[in-house]
C-alpha positions, 0 to 999 in steps of 0.5 A, a space after each residue: 499499499 505504501 507503494 500505491 500512496 508513494 505512486 499517487 504522491 509522485 503523480 501528484 508531485 509530477 502534476 503539480 510540478 508540470 502545472 508549475 512549469 507550464 504556468 511559469 513558462 506562460 508567465 515568463 513568455 508574457 513578461 518577455 513580450 511586455 519587456 520586448 515592447 517596452 525595450 528602448 528603440 534600437 540605435 539603427 532606428 533612431 538614425 532612420 528617424 534622424 534621417 527622415 527628419 533631415 530629409 523633411 528639413 531639406 524639403 522645407 528648406 527647398 520650399 522656402 527657397 522657391 517661395 523667396 524666389 517668387 516673392 522676389 519675382 513679384 517685387 520685380 513686377 510690382 517695383 517698390 511697394 508703399 503700404 497704405 498708399 496708391 502705387 503706380 503699376 503702369 502708364 500708357 499714352 497714345 493718340 486716336 486708335 483702338 489699342 490693346 495695352 500690354 499686360 500688367 499685374 494687379 496685386 491689390 483689390 482696389 485699382 485706380 485709373 487716371 486719365 487725361 486726353 486732348 483734341 483739337 477738334 472740339 466737336 467729335 472727340 470720344 474716349 473710353 477704357 475697357 479693363 480685361 483680365 488675362 484670359 477673359 473675353 468679357 471685360 471686367 470693367 468699362 468706362 465709357 465716354 469719359 471727360 477730358 480728364 478724371 479718375 475712376 476706380 474698380 474694387 474687388 479685383 483678383 490678383 492677376 494680369 490685366 490689360 486695357 482696350 482703349 478707344 480714342 477717336 479724334 484725339 491728339 493725345 491721351 495718357 493713362 496711369 493705373 495704380 493699386 491700393 496696397 493696405 497696410 
């Protein structure tokens, strides 16, 4: 009987030992997994992150250079800018004719168009100005049968290139200046 009892005890001890080993193995695997997850980033991973950040900085530097170049080009187109004032964009002059001016760039929302004209024939002179945005068929503004001198305004213009179509008949000379308001 002692042999049966000893065999039963050995079986129980074996089962308890086996359960302990399996439990310890499971706990060890779980702890190892969590330690692996909380392990600091490897040096080569940090170097990859540094390389990525340096590439992003290089891309931003390139974008900044492009933007600075575009600002420089705009300043060349516009000339010196006075904020809070009317800035001369372009001047045109001529005599009787139907002409389209060269393009000029408008950066502000508001334009001021000044004109003068002179005629020797007091009865049959006329002068009109049409403002066109580049690529548009219809005029943006029309100023018809204008007096010998004056000023007119356009508001809410879109930043773009524009040109004038000028219709002058029986005139000796005309002069137009275009100015844009640049806010402070």
